[in-house]
N, C-alpha and C positions, 0 to 999 in steps of 0.2 A: 353186521349188527342194524345200520338204519338202512331196509330197502323199501318200507311203506310208511309213508308219512300223512298226518292228518292235520291238516291247517282251519280251524276253526274260526270264524270270523264275526262280528259285528256290522262288516263294512264299513266303519269309521275309525277302522282300526289300523288301515294302510297296508294290511293283508291281501286285500283284493287286487294289489297293482301284483302280486307272484303270478295269476293267472299266467301273465307273459313272459314268465322266465323259469318255466318248468323245466327246457331241457336244460337251462344252467344248476340248477339244482341238482336235476340228474347227475351232473358231472360227481357227484358226491357218493354215487353209487345207487341211489333211489332205481325202483324201478313201477313205482305205484305214488301218486300223490291225489290226494283228498281234501277236497274243499269243502267246509261244513257253515253251514249258517242256522242258527236256532231264531226263531220270532213266536217268542212265550208271550201272547198276548190273552187275556179273558175274556173269556166270549161276550160283550154285547156290542149294540151293533157299531156303534163309533170305535169303539177298537176294532171290529171285524175290518171296520174298513181301512184302518190304518194297518192293520198285517197286512192286509191284500197289496197296499204301495210299496210297505215293505217286501215280501216276499216277489212283487216283479221289481224291484230294486235290485234284489240279490241276484233273481235271474238273467240280467242284464251285464251287473258287474262279475258275474264268476261264470262268464262265457269261455269254455277254453275251446283254443283249437289245436286239435292232434295233430293237423296235415306235415307239420315242422317236426312232429317227436322222431328220436332214435327208434332204431327197432328195441324193443322190450321194455317201453316206458309207457304207462298209461296213467290216465289221469278221470277222475269223476268229480262229482260236483252233487250234495246231497242238499235237500233244501227240507228244514222239519221245522214243526209249531209248538215240541214241549221242549220243557228244561235243559238247557244249554249242556250243563254238567252230564244228567244223564243218558243224553244223546251221546256224547261223548265218549261217555266209559260204552256203552253199546256199539259204537263204531268201532274202538278200539278190539273189542272183543270179535266183532265178528268178521273184521276185516286184517285181525292179523296186525294192525298199528304197531311200528318198532319206536318211532319219535312223533311226538306231538309240538307241534310250532304253534305259539300264541303270542298275541301283542295287548300289554300292558303299560297303562301311566301306572307312574308312580306314584303311592297310597301310603299312606302312614296306616300301621296297627289298629289304629281306633276308628280309621273309615272302612277298614276291612271288618271288623265287627259290629258296628251301625250299620252297612250299607250292605255286605257281604262281598263275594268273591268267586266268581267264577274259577279262575285261576286257581288261587287258595284251596278251593272245595276240592279241583283237580287232583292236586300234586297230593292230597291229602289221603288221596283212595286209590290211585290210579297205579297200574306196576310198568308202566313203560315211562322212561325219561320223558320230559317235559325241556321243552325249550320258548326261553319267554324273555321277549326284547319290546324295547318302547317303540310307541308307534311312530317319533321321530325319525327312529331309522328307515323309515319306509317312505314316511311323507318328503324330507328332503333330499333327498337321491336322485339323480338324474337317472335315464334308467341304464346308461354307462355305468354308473355307478353301482346301483342296485342289480345288473347283471353279475359283475364282478363279484361282489359279497355273497351274491346264493352260489358262487363257485366255489367259496370261501367259508362254508357255513360256519364249521368248525376248526379250521386250518391249524390255529393256535389257540390253544386253551389255557388259563391258567387255573391252577389247580391250591388254592388255601388246603393248607396242610396241619396238622399238628398232631398226627398219628394214633388217633383216637379211633376208635371203633369206626364210627362213619365217614372217619378220611380215610382209612386204609379201604373203605369199602368203594368210597369214589375212586381213590386208585385203581384197584380192580379193575374197575367199569373201565378206565382208560386204558389200561393191557389190553382188554376183551376185543376192546374198538379197533386198538391197533394191531393185533392178531388178524383183523379179517382180512381175506382178501382182496388184495387192491380192485377197481375202486376205494379209497375209503376217504373220510372228510377229514381225519387226522394227519397233523404232519410234524406240527411242534407243539412241547409243553411246558409253562413254565412253573415250578413248584416254589411257594410264598407258606414261609412258618412264621408269624410271630408269635415271639414271648410275650404272652398281657404282664405287665407288669401295672396295669388298670391307674396310670399315672406316678405310680411310688417308683421310689428306688427300691430296685432289690439288689440283694450284693450276689444272689447265686445267678443272676441275668448273665452272665458271662459264660458260666459252666453250662446253664440250658441250651444258650448259645452253641455250644460247641455240641453240645449231645445232639442237637438237632442238627446239625452239619453233617453230623457222621452217618444219620440216620438218611438226608437229604443223598448225599454220595453212595450210597448203596442203592437207592431207587434211581438213582439217575443213571447207573450203569445198567441199572435192568430196561427202564426205558429206552435206553439209546442202543440198548442190543435188538430192541423192537424197530429198531428204521425208528425213532424218533428223535428231532434234534430236541434238547432237552437243555433248560437252565434253572437252576437250584435259588434261592434266595431266602437268607433270614433276617428279619428285623425284630428290634424293641419295641413294644409298644400297644396302642390300642389297636385289636384286630380288624376291626372293621375300617377305620382310621386309614390305616397300613398299607389295609389292602386295596383300599380305594386307590390310595397313593399311587401305589406301584402300577396297578391297572393302568393308569393315567401313563405310566413311562414305559409302558411295552406296548407291541405291535399286535395285541390279541385280538379275538374274535367272540370269546365268551370267553364266561367264567363257570367251572363247575361246582356242582353243591352236591350233597347227600345230607340229608337231617331229617327224624322222625319231629321234629319239634315245631317245625311249621305251621303257623297259624293256632297253635294250641290257645287254650284260654290263660293259660298263666305266662304265655309272654306279654301280657300287660302290664306285669311288675317285671317279669327278668327275661326280656329281649333276646332272641336265640340270634349268633353270628348267621347263621343262613337267611334267617327272617329278615334280618334290617340288609343284610346284602340285597335279597331278591328286592326288598320294596326301595332301595334306594339306589342301585346301580345303574348307572347309564349306559353301559355293556350287555348285552344279551346273556344270559345265563341259561346253564346248561344243567336242570338239576334229575340228578337218580335217584329212583324211589329207596330207601333204609332197604338195608338186608332183612329178609324173610319177608316182605310184601309178595315178591311172586310166587 
């Protein structure tokens, strides 16, 4: 499922470090890695000088040594001077990209609306999964730690699940990934179902928990039959808070999400679960586009 990965970087997000760990990324089944830097600056004299400095820096930081690559693995660097999201979408199409890996600092929904966000703009338009990690994940790790992290990119994925259409679509994507011939990145998953009580005592909560556990037990059998290690958890509470708490307790590498609501204007009044996790989570998030977009 993930053979060709695109890594867009602004050079300050930690992602340029990955040029030294491409063989480790390839352990996940990758065959091609593309690094992309876009320097979109308006054409006046002073800004053109700034752009040239930025382009020179990009060429220096994104130098790839392919001499130690295993057979079948290639890498490419693309440097552009156009708007990032437009170039990203073009590269996805032209190079048949399967996965985009981006780095994004934690930001509020209001910040996104005022200043814009390349990541949010992209996930509203792309047809391929996008993995979003915080810059500190790449900044603070030693080379040894980062090498291991690259090898275990999606080894254990946590799946917030509530049996909604978007959750079922996410589950299907996980199944598809697990059915791929090895090597593929996935070895384990944990499904977390939070019964939302919105801070109120709900007399039917126990019944809802039982129903959730019954559904999760069936899913566990399916996923285990695909060779995955599977754990299921049910909670009662506020979904975002409970999912974050469970993530802190588990040995996960990413949180899986799928939603058509992320970044919509009405999120200002009714924030979506997926949007809140994407903005708040300290853990990498892999976002699968909603059903029908492909």
